[in-house]
DSSP file (Angstrom, degrees, kcal/mol; ACC not computed):
  #  RESIDUE AA STRUCTURE BP1 BP2  ACC     N-H-->O    O-->H-N    N-H-->O    O-->H-N    TCO  KAPPA ALPHA  PHI   PSI    X-CA   Y-CA   Z-CA
    1    1 A M     >        0   0    0      0, 0.0     4,-2.3     0, 0.0     5,-0.2   0.000 360.0 360.0 360.0 -33.5    0.0    0.0    0.0
    2    2 A F  H  >  +     0   0    0      1,-0.2     4,-2.8     2,-0.2     5,-0.2   0.939 360.0  47.0 -59.3 -47.4    2.9    2.3    0.7
    3    3 A E  H  > S+     0   0    0      1,-0.2     4,-2.9     2,-0.2    17,-0.3   0.857 109.4  53.9 -66.3 -34.2    4.2    2.1   -2.8
    4    4 A A  H  > S+     0   0    0      2,-0.2     4,-1.5     1,-0.2    -1,-0.2   0.920 112.6  43.9 -64.4 -42.9    0.7    2.7   -4.3
    5    5 A A  H  X S+     0   0    0     -4,-2.3     4,-2.1     2,-0.2    -2,-0.2   0.909 114.2  50.8 -66.1 -41.6    0.4    5.9   -2.2
    6    6 A A  H  X S+     0   0    0     -4,-2.8     4,-2.9     1,-0.2    13,-0.3   0.919 109.9  49.0 -62.7 -44.0    3.9    6.9   -3.1
    7    7 A D  H  < S+     0   0    0     -4,-2.9    -1,-0.2     1,-0.2    -2,-0.2   0.816 109.9  53.0 -66.7 -29.5    3.3    6.4   -6.8
    8    8 A C  H  < S+     0   0    0     -4,-1.5    -1,-0.2    -5,-0.2    -2,-0.2   0.909 116.4  37.9 -69.6 -42.1    0.1    8.4   -6.6
    9    9 A L  H  < S+     0   0    0     -4,-2.1    -2,-0.2     1,-0.3    -1,-0.2   0.801 129.3  32.6 -79.9 -29.9    2.0   11.3   -4.9
   10   10 A I  S  < S+     0   0    0     -4,-2.9     9,-2.1    -5,-0.2    -1,-0.3  -0.717  82.5 178.4-127.9  80.9    5.1   11.0   -7.0
   11   11 A P        -     0   0    0      0, 0.0     5,-0.1     0, 0.0    -3,-0.1  -0.280  40.7 -79.3 -77.9 168.0    4.1    9.7  -10.5
   12   12 A E        +     0   0    0     -5,-0.1     2,-0.3     6,-0.1     6,-0.1  -0.371  53.9 178.4 -63.0 142.2    6.4    9.1  -13.4
   13   13 A S        -     0   0    0      3,-3.0     5,-0.1    -3,-0.1    -1,-0.0  -0.812  46.3 -96.4-134.5 178.5    7.5   12.2  -15.3
   14   14 A L  S    S+     0   0    0     -2,-0.3    -2,-0.0     1,-0.2    -1,-0.0   0.826 124.1  43.7 -65.4 -29.8    9.7   13.0  -18.2
   15   15 A E  S    S+     0   0    0      1,-0.2    -1,-0.2     2,-0.0    -3,-0.1   0.758 123.7   9.8 -88.3 -26.3   12.5   13.9  -15.8
   16   16 A S  S    S-     0   0    0     -5,-0.1    -3,-3.0    78,-0.1    -1,-0.2  -0.984  73.9-100.7-154.7 159.2   12.2   11.1  -13.2
   17   17 A P        -     0   0    0      0, 0.0     5,-0.1     0, 0.0    -3,-0.0  -0.296  49.7 -87.4 -77.5 164.7   10.6    7.7  -12.5
   18   18 A K    >>  -     0   0    0      1,-0.1     3,-1.2     3,-0.1     4,-0.5  -0.252  52.0 -96.3 -62.5 163.4    7.6    7.2  -10.2
   19   19 A A  G >4 S+     0   0    0     -9,-2.1     3,-1.9   -13,-0.3     6,-0.1   0.910 122.4  49.1 -52.8 -52.8    8.5    6.7   -6.6
   20   20 A S  G 34 S+     0   0    0    -17,-0.3    -1,-0.3     1,-0.3     5,-0.3   0.693 107.2  57.4 -67.0 -16.3    8.4    2.9   -6.5
   21   21 A A  G <4 S+     0   0    0     -3,-1.2    -1,-0.3     4,-0.1    -2,-0.2   0.489  79.3 112.3 -91.1  -3.7   10.6    2.7   -9.6
   22   22 A A  S X< S-     0   0    0     -3,-1.9     3,-1.8    -4,-0.5     4,-0.2  -0.437  88.9 -85.1 -65.9 143.0   13.4    4.8   -8.0
   23   23 A P  T 3  S-     0   0    0      0, 0.0    -1,-0.1     0, 0.0    67,-0.1  -0.285 106.8 -12.4 -55.0 124.3   16.5    2.7   -7.5
   24   24 A D  T 3> S+     0   0    0     -4,-0.1     4,-1.9     1,-0.1     3,-0.3   0.831  82.1 161.3  53.1  39.6   16.2    0.8   -4.1
   25   25 A Y  H <> S+     0   0    0     -3,-1.8     4,-2.3    -5,-0.3     5,-0.2   0.894  70.1  55.8 -56.8 -41.4   13.3    2.9   -3.1
   26   26 A R  H  > S+     0   0    0      1,-0.2     4,-2.1    -4,-0.2    -1,-0.2   0.906 106.4  50.4 -59.3 -41.3   12.2    0.4   -0.5
   27   27 A G  H  > S+     0   0    0     -3,-0.3     4,-1.7     1,-0.2    -1,-0.2   0.887 111.0  48.4 -62.8 -39.3   15.6    0.6    1.1
   28   28 A W  H  X S+     0   0    0     -4,-1.9     4,-2.5     2,-0.2    -1,-0.2   0.820 107.4  56.1 -71.9 -30.6   15.4    4.4    1.3
   29   29 A V  H  X S+     0   0    0     -4,-2.3     4,-2.9     2,-0.2     5,-0.2   0.922 105.3  52.0 -64.3 -43.1   11.9    4.1    2.7
   30   30 A V  H  X S+     0   0    0     -4,-2.1     4,-2.0     1,-0.2    -2,-0.2   0.917 111.7  46.7 -58.6 -43.3   13.3    2.0    5.6
   31   31 A R  H  X S+     0   0    0     -4,-1.7     4,-2.1     2,-0.2    -1,-0.2   0.900 111.9  50.3 -66.5 -40.6   16.0    4.7    6.2
   32   32 A A  H  X S+     0   0    0     -4,-2.5     4,-1.4     1,-0.2    -2,-0.2   0.911 111.3  48.6 -64.3 -41.8   13.4    7.5    6.1
   33   33 A L  H  < S+     0   0    0     -4,-2.9     6,-0.2     1,-0.2    -1,-0.2   0.867 109.1  53.1 -66.0 -35.5   11.2    5.6    8.5
   34   34 A A  H >< S+     0   0    0     -4,-2.0     3,-1.1    -5,-0.2    -1,-0.2   0.891 108.4  50.3 -65.2 -37.9   14.2    5.1   10.8
   35   35 A A  H 3< S+     0   0    0     -4,-2.1    -1,-0.2     1,-0.3    -2,-0.2   0.789 117.6  40.0 -69.6 -26.4   14.9    8.8   10.7
   36   36 A R  T >< S+     0   0    0     -4,-1.4     3,-2.5     1,-0.2    -1,-0.3  -0.222  74.9 143.6-112.4  40.7   11.2    9.5   11.6
   37   37 A G  G X   +     0   0    0     -3,-1.1     3,-1.4     1,-0.3     4,-0.3   0.799  65.9  61.2 -53.1 -35.0   10.9    6.6   14.1
   38   38 A E  G 3  S+     0   0    0      1,-0.3    -1,-0.3    -3,-0.2     3,-0.2   0.700 107.3  47.3 -67.1 -16.8    8.7    8.6   16.4
   39   39 A D  G <> S+     0   0    0     -3,-2.5     4,-2.0    -6,-0.2     3,-0.5   0.311  78.1 105.3-105.3   7.3    6.2    8.8   13.6
   40   40 A F  H <> S+     0   0    0     -3,-1.4     4,-2.4    -4,-0.3     5,-0.2   0.904  79.7  51.6 -55.8 -45.0    6.2    5.1   12.6
   41   41 A S  H  > S+     0   0    0     -4,-0.3     4,-2.3     1,-0.2    -1,-0.2   0.836 107.4  53.8 -64.7 -31.7    2.8    4.4   14.1
   42   42 A I  H  > S+     0   0    0     -3,-0.5     4,-2.5     2,-0.2    -1,-0.2   0.922 108.9  48.3 -66.8 -43.5    1.3    7.4   12.2
   43   43 A V  H  X S+     0   0    0     -4,-2.0     4,-2.5     2,-0.2    -2,-0.2   0.920 111.7  49.9 -62.5 -43.4    2.6    6.0    8.9
   44   44 A V  H  X S+     0   0    0     -4,-2.4     4,-2.2     1,-0.2    -1,-0.2   0.916 111.1  49.3 -61.1 -43.4    1.2    2.5    9.8
   45   45 A A  H  X S+     0   0    0     -4,-2.3     4,-1.9     2,-0.2    -2,-0.2   0.897 110.6  50.4 -64.1 -40.4   -2.2    4.1   10.7
   46   46 A C  H  X S+     0   0    0     -4,-2.5     4,-1.1     1,-0.2    -2,-0.2   0.923 111.1  48.4 -62.0 -44.2   -2.3    6.0    7.4
   47   47 A L  H  < S+     0   0    0     -4,-2.5     4,-0.3     1,-0.2     3,-0.3   0.870 108.4  54.0 -66.2 -36.1   -1.5    2.9    5.4
   48   48 A A  H >< S+     0   0    0     -4,-2.2     3,-1.0     1,-0.2     4,-0.3   0.890 106.8  52.3 -63.2 -38.1   -4.2    1.0    7.3
   49   49 A A  H 3< S+     0   0    0     -4,-1.9     3,-0.3     1,-0.2    -1,-0.2   0.744 112.1  46.1 -69.1 -22.4   -6.7    3.7    6.3
   50   50 A L  T >< S+     0   0    0     -4,-1.1     3,-1.9    -3,-0.3    -1,-0.2   0.389  81.6 108.7 -96.2   2.3   -5.6    3.3    2.6
   51   51 A D  T <  S+     0   0    0     -3,-1.0    -1,-0.2    -4,-0.3    -2,-0.1   0.791  80.6  40.1 -56.1 -37.8   -5.7   -0.5    2.7
   52   52 A N  T 3  S+     0   0    0     -3,-0.3    -1,-0.3    -4,-0.3     2,-0.2   0.324  88.9 118.0 -97.1   9.6   -8.8   -1.0    0.5
   53   53 A E    <   -     0   0    0     -3,-1.9     2,-0.2     4,-0.1    -3,-0.0  -0.501  51.3-148.0 -79.5 144.1   -8.0    1.8   -2.0
   54   54 A T    >>  -     0   0    0     -2,-0.2     4,-1.4     1,-0.1     3,-0.6  -0.562  34.1-101.8 -97.4 169.8   -7.5    1.0   -5.7
   55   55 A S  T 34 S+     0   0    0      1,-0.2     4,-0.5    -2,-0.2    -1,-0.1   0.809 123.9  56.2 -62.1 -27.1   -5.2    2.9   -7.9
   56   56 A E  T 34 S+     0   0    0      1,-0.2     4,-0.2     2,-0.1    -1,-0.2   0.791 116.3  33.3 -74.8 -27.9   -8.3    4.7   -9.3
   57   57 A T  T <> S+     0   0    0     -3,-0.6     4,-2.1     1,-0.1    -2,-0.2   0.482  92.6  92.6-106.0  -4.4   -9.5    5.9   -5.9
   58   58 A M  H  X S+     0   0    0     -4,-1.4     4,-2.7     1,-0.2     5,-0.2   0.909  84.0  51.7 -60.0 -45.9   -6.1    6.5   -4.2
   59   59 A W  H  > S+     0   0    0     -4,-0.5     4,-2.4     1,-0.2    -1,-0.2   0.925 110.8  47.6 -59.9 -45.7   -5.8   10.2   -5.2
   60   60 A Q  H  > S+     0   0    0     -4,-0.2     4,-2.2     1,-0.2    -1,-0.2   0.893 112.6  49.8 -62.9 -39.0   -9.3   11.0   -3.8
   61   61 A R  H  X S+     0   0    0     -4,-2.1     4,-2.5     2,-0.2    -2,-0.2   0.903 110.5  49.3 -67.5 -40.6   -8.5    9.2   -0.6
   62   62 A L  H  X S+     0   0    0     -4,-2.7     4,-2.5     2,-0.2    -2,-0.2   0.888 109.8  52.0 -65.5 -38.2   -5.2   11.0   -0.1
   63   63 A E  H  X S+     0   0    0     -4,-2.4     4,-2.1    -5,-0.2    -2,-0.2   0.917 110.6  48.2 -62.7 -42.3   -6.9   14.3   -0.7
   64   64 A R  H  X S+     0   0    0     -4,-2.2     4,-3.3     2,-0.2     5,-0.4   0.902 110.6  51.3 -63.6 -40.6   -9.5   13.4    2.0
   65   65 A M  H  X S+     0   0    0     -4,-2.5     4,-2.9     1,-0.2     8,-0.4   0.919 109.5  50.3 -62.3 -42.7   -6.8   12.4    4.3
   66   66 A N  H  < S+     0   0    0     -4,-2.5    -1,-0.2     1,-0.2    -2,-0.2   0.894 116.5  41.5 -61.9 -40.3   -5.0   15.7    3.7
   67   67 A A  H  < S+     0   0    0     -4,-2.1    -2,-0.2    -5,-0.2    -1,-0.2   0.902 125.8  32.7 -73.9 -42.1   -8.3   17.6    4.4
   68   68 A D  H  < S+     0   0    0     -4,-3.3    -3,-0.2     1,-0.2    -2,-0.2   0.833 135.2  21.1 -87.5 -34.5   -9.4   15.5    7.4
   69   69 A L     X  +     0   0    0     -4,-2.9     4,-2.7    -5,-0.4     3,-0.3  -0.525  68.4 163.3-133.2  64.3   -6.1   14.5    9.0
   70   70 A P  H  > S+     0   0    0      0, 0.0     4,-2.3     0, 0.0     5,-0.1   0.837  74.8  53.0 -60.3 -35.4   -3.6   17.1    7.8
   71   71 A D  H  > S+     0   0    0      2,-0.2     4,-1.6     1,-0.2     5,-0.1   0.917 112.9  43.8 -66.3 -41.1   -1.0   16.3   10.4
   72   72 A Q  H  > S+     0   0    0     -3,-0.3     4,-2.5     2,-0.2    -1,-0.2   0.906 113.2  51.6 -69.0 -41.2   -1.0   12.6    9.7
   73   73 A F  H  X S+     0   0    0     -4,-2.7     4,-3.1    -8,-0.4     5,-0.3   0.901 106.8  54.8 -62.2 -38.7   -1.0   13.2    5.9
   74   74 A M  H  X S+     0   0    0     -4,-2.3     4,-2.1    -5,-0.2    -1,-0.2   0.899 108.6  48.2 -62.1 -39.8    2.0   15.5    6.4
   75   75 A V  H  X S+     0   0    0     -4,-1.6     4,-2.2     2,-0.2    -2,-0.2   0.959 114.6  45.1 -64.1 -50.1    3.9   12.7    8.1
   76   76 A L  H  X S+     0   0    0     -4,-2.5     4,-2.4     1,-0.2    -2,-0.2   0.948 116.2  44.8 -59.0 -50.6    3.0   10.1    5.4
   77   77 A S  H  X S+     0   0    0     -4,-3.1     4,-2.8     1,-0.2     5,-0.3   0.834 110.7  55.3 -67.1 -31.4    3.8   12.4    2.5
   78   78 A S  H  X S+     0   0    0     -4,-2.1     4,-2.8    -5,-0.3    -1,-0.2   0.902 109.6  46.0 -66.5 -40.6    7.1   13.6    4.2
   79   79 A V  H  X S+     0   0    0     -4,-2.2     4,-2.4     2,-0.2     5,-0.2   0.920 114.3  48.7 -66.8 -42.8    8.3   10.0    4.5
   80   80 A I  H  X S+     0   0    0     -4,-2.4     4,-1.7    -5,-0.2    -2,-0.2   0.959 119.4  37.0 -60.4 -52.4    7.3    9.3    0.9
   81   81 A A  H  X S+     0   0    0     -4,-2.8     4,-2.7     2,-0.2    -2,-0.2   0.885 115.2  55.1 -69.8 -38.9    9.0   12.4   -0.5
   82   82 A G  H  X S+     0   0    0     -4,-2.8     4,-0.8    -5,-0.3    -1,-0.2   0.919 108.6  47.3 -61.4 -43.9   11.9   12.2    1.9
   83   83 A A  H >X S+     0   0    0     -4,-2.4     4,-0.7    -5,-0.2     3,-0.6   0.910 112.4  50.8 -62.6 -41.7   12.8    8.6    0.8
   84   84 A Y  H >< S+     0   0    0     -4,-1.7     3,-1.1     1,-0.2    -2,-0.2   0.920 110.6  48.1 -61.9 -44.8   12.5    9.6   -2.8
   85   85 A L  H 3< S+     0   0    0     -4,-2.7    -1,-0.2     1,-0.2    -2,-0.2   0.586 102.7  63.8 -76.6  -8.6   14.8   12.6   -2.4
   86   86 A M  H << S+     0   0    0     -4,-0.8    -1,-0.2    -3,-0.6    -2,-0.2   0.669  77.0 101.1 -83.1 -18.2   17.3   10.4   -0.5
   87   87 A V    XX  -     0   0    0     -3,-1.1     4,-2.4    -4,-0.7     3,-0.5  -0.557  69.6-147.1 -70.6 115.9   17.9    8.3   -3.7
   88   88 A P  H 3> S+     0   0    0      0, 0.0     4,-2.3     0, 0.0     5,-0.2   0.872  95.7  52.7 -55.0 -40.9   21.2    9.6   -5.2
   89   89 A E  H 3> S+     0   0    0      1,-0.2     4,-2.4     2,-0.2     5,-0.1   0.888 110.0  48.7 -63.9 -37.4   20.1    9.0   -8.8
   90   90 A I  H <> S+     0   0    0     -3,-0.5     4,-2.5     2,-0.2     6,-0.3   0.930 109.1  52.3 -67.3 -45.4   16.9   10.9   -8.2
   91   91 A R  H  X>S+     0   0    0     -4,-2.4     5,-2.0     1,-0.2     4,-0.9   0.912 112.4  46.0 -57.7 -42.4   18.7   13.8   -6.7
   92   92 A R  H ><5S+     0   0    0     -4,-2.3     3,-0.5    -5,-0.2    -1,-0.2   0.934 111.4  52.2 -65.1 -44.9   21.0   13.9   -9.7
   93   93 A Q  H 3<5S+     0   0    0     -4,-2.4    -2,-0.2     1,-0.2    -1,-0.2   0.882 118.1  35.5 -60.3 -40.4   18.2   13.6  -12.2
   94   94 A I  H 3<5S-     0   0    0     -4,-2.5    -1,-0.2    -5,-0.1    -2,-0.2   0.475 110.6-116.9 -96.7  -0.6   16.2   16.5  -10.7
   95   95 A G  T <<5 +     0   0    0     -4,-0.9    -3,-0.2    -3,-0.5    -4,-0.1   0.781  59.4 152.4  75.0  26.9   19.2   18.6   -9.8
   96   96 A Y      < -     0   0    0     -5,-2.0    -1,-0.2    -6,-0.3    -2,-0.1  -0.821  29.4-165.9 -92.7 115.7   18.5   18.6   -6.0
   97   97 A P        -     0   0    0      0, 0.0    -1,-0.1     0, 0.0     2,-0.1   0.615  38.0-122.1 -77.3 -10.0   21.8   19.0   -4.2
   98   98 A G        -     0   0    0     -7,-0.1     2,-0.2     2,-0.1   -12,-0.0  -0.276  46.6 -40.9  91.4 175.0   20.4   17.9   -0.8
   99   99 A Q        +     0   0    0     -2,-0.1     2,-0.3    -3,-0.1    -3,-0.0  -0.467  67.6 162.9 -76.6 148.3   20.3   19.8    2.4
  100  100 A G        -     0   0    0     -2,-0.2     2,-0.9     2,-0.0    -2,-0.1  -0.961  46.2 -88.7-155.3 171.0   23.4   21.7    3.3
  101  101 A N        +     0   0    0     -2,-0.3     2,-0.7     1,-0.1    -2,-0.0  -0.790  41.7 174.7 -89.5 107.3   24.7   24.5    5.6
  102  102 A A        -     0   0    0     -2,-0.9    -1,-0.1     0, 0.0    -2,-0.0  -0.749  14.5-162.3-115.3  81.9   24.2   27.7    3.7
  103  103 A A        -     0   0    0     -2,-0.7     2,-0.0     1,-0.1     6,-0.0  -0.388  24.7-111.6 -65.1 138.2   25.2   30.4    6.1
  104  104 A P        -     0   0    0      0, 0.0    -1,-0.1     0, 0.0     2,-0.0  -0.362  29.4-113.2 -70.5 150.8   23.9   33.8    5.1
  105  105 A G     >  -     0   0    0      1,-0.1     4,-2.8    -2,-0.0     5,-0.2  -0.236  38.3 -93.8 -71.9 172.0   26.3   36.5    4.0
  106  106 A L  H  > S+     0   0    0      1,-0.2     4,-2.5     2,-0.2     5,-0.2   0.903 125.4  47.0 -56.7 -46.4   26.8   39.6    6.2
  107  107 A T  H  > S+     0   0    0      2,-0.2     4,-2.4     1,-0.2    -1,-0.2   0.921 113.7  47.5 -64.8 -44.5   24.3   41.6    4.2
  108  108 A E  H  > S+     0   0    0      2,-0.2     4,-2.2     1,-0.2    -2,-0.2   0.903 112.5  49.5 -63.9 -41.2   21.6   38.9    4.3
  109  109 A A  H  X S+     0   0    0     -4,-2.8     4,-2.4     2,-0.2    -2,-0.2   0.917 111.3  49.2 -63.6 -43.2   22.2   38.3    8.0
  110  110 A A  H  X S+     0   0    0     -4,-2.5     4,-2.6    -5,-0.2    -2,-0.2   0.905 110.1  51.6 -63.2 -40.9   21.9   42.0    8.7
  111  111 A D  H  X S+     0   0    0     -4,-2.4     4,-1.5     1,-0.2    -1,-0.2   0.906 110.4  48.6 -62.3 -41.3   18.7   42.2    6.7
  112  112 A Q  H  <>S+     0   0    0     -4,-2.2     5,-1.6     2,-0.2     4,-0.3   0.905 111.7  48.7 -66.1 -40.7   17.2   39.3    8.6
  113  113 A L  H ><5S+     0   0    0     -4,-2.4     3,-1.4     1,-0.2     5,-0.3   0.910 110.5  50.7 -65.5 -41.3   18.1   40.8   11.9
  114  114 A E  H 3<5S+     0   0    0     -4,-2.6    -1,-0.2     1,-0.3    -2,-0.2   0.799 102.3  63.3 -64.8 -28.0   16.6   44.2   10.9
  115  115 A G  T 3<5S-     0   0    0     -4,-1.5    -1,-0.3    -5,-0.2    -2,-0.2   0.524 118.5-110.2 -75.7  -5.2   13.4   42.3    9.9
  116  116 A G  T X 5 +     0   0    0     -3,-1.4     3,-1.3    -4,-0.3    -3,-0.2   0.683  67.2 146.8  89.6  19.0   12.9   41.2   13.5
  117  117 A I  T 3 <S+     0   0    0     -5,-1.6     4,-0.2     1,-0.3    -4,-0.1   0.818  79.4  40.0 -59.6 -30.7   13.6   37.5   13.2
  118  118 A L  T 3> S+     0   0    0     -5,-0.3     4,-2.6    -6,-0.2     3,-0.4   0.449  85.3 101.4 -97.6  -0.3   15.1   37.4   16.7
  119  119 A D  H <> S+     0   0    0     -3,-1.3     4,-2.7     1,-0.2     5,-0.2   0.889  81.1  50.3 -53.4 -45.7   12.5   39.7   18.4
  120  120 A P  H  > S+     0   0    0      0, 0.0     4,-1.7     0, 0.0    -1,-0.2   0.882 112.3  48.2 -62.1 -35.4   10.5   36.9   20.0
  121  121 A V  H  > S+     0   0    0     -3,-0.4     4,-1.6    -4,-0.2    -2,-0.2   0.924 113.3  46.6 -69.6 -44.0   13.7   35.4   21.4
  122  122 A L  H  < S+     0   0    0     -4,-2.6    -1,-0.2     1,-0.2    -3,-0.2   0.888 111.9  51.3 -64.8 -38.7   14.9   38.8   22.8
  123  123 A A  H  < S+     0   0    0     -4,-2.7    -1,-0.2    -5,-0.3    -2,-0.2   0.857 107.7  53.3 -66.4 -35.2   11.4   39.5   24.2
  124  124 A R  H  < S-     0   0    0     -4,-1.7    -1,-0.2    -5,-0.2    -2,-0.2   0.864 104.1-145.7 -67.2 -36.1   11.4   36.1   26.0
  125  125 A G     <  -     0   0    0     -4,-1.6    -1,-0.1    -5,-0.1    -2,-0.1  -0.176  35.0 -35.1  89.7 172.1   14.7   36.8   27.6
  126  126 A P        -     0   0    0      0, 0.0     2,-0.4     0, 0.0    -4,-0.0  -0.346  56.1-174.4 -69.6 144.9   17.6   34.4   28.4
  127  127 A I        -     0   0    0     -2,-0.1     2,-0.4     2,-0.0    -2,-0.1  -0.988   4.6-177.5-134.4 147.2   16.9   30.9   29.5
  128  128 A F        -     0   0    0     -2,-0.4     0, 0.0     2,-0.0     0, 0.0  -0.971   8.7-171.5-146.4 129.2   19.2   28.3   30.7
  129  129 A V        -     0   0    0     -2,-0.4    -2,-0.0     0, 0.0     2,-0.0  -0.962  25.5-135.0-121.1 112.1   18.5   24.7   31.7
  130  130 A P        -     0   0    0      0, 0.0     3,-0.1     0, 0.0     2,-0.1  -0.324  23.7-109.8 -66.8 147.6   21.5   23.0   33.2
  131  131 A A    >   -     0   0    0      1,-0.1     3,-2.1     2,-0.1     2,-0.0  -0.376  49.3 -80.3 -69.4 155.0   22.3   19.5   32.1
  132  132 A V  T 3  S+     0   0    0      1,-0.3    -1,-0.1     2,-0.1     0, 0.0  -0.349 119.3  22.7 -58.2 131.3   21.7   16.7   34.5
  133  133 A G  T 3         0   0    0     -3,-0.1    -1,-0.3    -2,-0.0    -2,-0.1   0.401 360.0 360.0  92.7  -2.9   24.6   16.5   37.0
  134  134 A E    <         0   0    0     -3,-2.1    -2,-0.1     0, 0.0    -3,-0.1   0.499 360.0 360.0 -82.6 360.0   25.8   20.1   36.6
């Protein structure tokens, strides 16, 4: 059922294969689920809710899930997309370099600070929670 939902959300295109056709997609799904271990039960519940869907009705059911249970749908779709984007061949095909540390330049950092990005933190004031045993 996972692959049917994945193929519905990530169908084949001219640039890349459908989700289940990505090289070792199942292996990458296992890794994505391991990274989101706290959400494993949510993914299982979502898949149970999709158990009787056919390929013809899957899209409508996923849309209903998104409307009725948006938090659960976000977990399911994040695992599906995350596993897909972890596949090195897919990342190369679509030109996605992956996540990285892109520290802002001085001007960009100053613009963000002027925009008030830290105002809530400054308003809250300093907090410190000592580590156990300190």
